[in-house]
C-alpha positions, 0 to 999 in steps of 0.5 A, a space after each residue: 566441375 569438381 570445385 562445387 562438389 568439394 565446397 559442399 563436402 567442406 560445408 558438410 564437414 563443418 556442419 557435422 563438427 558444429 553439431 558434434 560441438 553442440 552435442 558436447 555442450 554441458 547445458 545447465 538443467 534445473 535439478 528437479 530433485 533439489 530443494 525449492 526456495 521462497 522469497 519476498 517480493 512486495 510491490 508498493 503503490 508506485 509499482 516499485 519493489 520495496 522492503 518496508 511499509 510505513 503506515 499512519 492511520 492519519 484521517 482514516 476512520 478504520 480501526 485496522 489496516 492490513 498489509 498483504 505480504 507476497 511470498 513467492 516460489 523459486 522452483 517447481 510447483 508441488 502437488 502438496 502445500 509447502 510451509 515457510 517460516 517468517 520469524 520476528 527479527 531484532 529491532 521489533 517493537 510491536 507486540 503480536 495481539 496488541 499491535 498486529 496479528 499475522 495469519 500463520 495459516 497463510 505461511 505456505 505455498 499452496 499445492 500447484 501455486 507459485 506464490 501466496 500472500 500473508 496478511 499482517 493486520 495493524 491494530 489501532 485501538 489497543 495501545 495509547 502510545 500509538 498516538 505518540 510514537 511509531 511501532 515497528 515489526 521486522 520479519 525474516 524469512 528463514 529456511 523451513 523443512 519444506 522450503 529454502 530461502 533465496 533473494 529478498 528475505 526481510 521485510 519491515 512494517 512501521 505504523 502509528 496513529 499520531 493525529 495531525 494537529 496542524 491543518 493540511 495546506 489545502 484545508 488552511 487555504 480553504 479557510 482564507 479563500 473559501 471561508 464560506 465553505 469550510 470550518 476551522 480545522 480539528 482532527 475529528 472534523 477532518 476524519 468526518 470530512 473524509 468519511 463523507 468524501 469516501 462514502 461518495 465512492 458508491 454514488 459517484 466513483 468517477 469523481 472520487 477516483 479522479 480526485 484521489 488519483 490527483 491528490 492521493 489517498 486522504 489528499 496527501 499530495 494536495 497543495 494550497 490553492 490548487 487543492 481540492 477546495 479550489 478545483 472541486 468546490 462544487 462537488 464537495 459543497 454538494 456531497 461533503 461540506 453540507 453534511 459536514 456543516 450540520 455535523 460540526 454545528 452539532 458537535 463543535 459549534 465554536 469551530 464555525 467562528 472564523 478568526 480573527 474576524 469573529 464572524 459566524 460561519 454561514 451555511 452557503 446558499 448553494 448547499 443542498 
């Protein structure tokens, strides 16, 4: 009869010992008095963390392009805004006001927030050299009076406006396989093609998004015969190629001649 009682005593003693050991554990607690930190965390279009962006205006008709740079807080929120500093680092070839603008007022973690975004706007029209070469902006997050830094602290943006002089694969294939539906390649014509294509986003967003998901923005992932002219010819004929034909006929009528056959390009009968 005494054995169960002794067993209970031993178990109780073990529990007390374990509890005492827990009481003696030196837990690491966040020091609310320490200086908090900021870090950069940019997630690219592939949902991967990246330390740089390389952008080409390509066929985009816009004159500016904005990179939103996220800066996040490591530490506790505050009831006041806290500023951080992004310095221009070595290797930068961009000039502020000529190649880019950056929102200096956005360089702060707002009160109660754990992150913010700093817009960096790339400018297209101020430097003719953009047509020939790339320019780079290197930024470094450095300690400020309000915030220290931790983790990823550098970021680079590179851009250009070098015009593609050679037709994309899918465009070149379209001339040989669908010569009744597309004219000779010219950079200005390709820009107009995409201007008309993206204008359809308000009218038929389902197809436009389906195509960009498949081929990428401005069809950067499209290949030759399995490209948009092969798979979406009916849609493109109706909404893009018909008005494009009229535009080319007005601006570059010589491009409606298909070499080497010297045959005038005809507006297809199924064009609306």
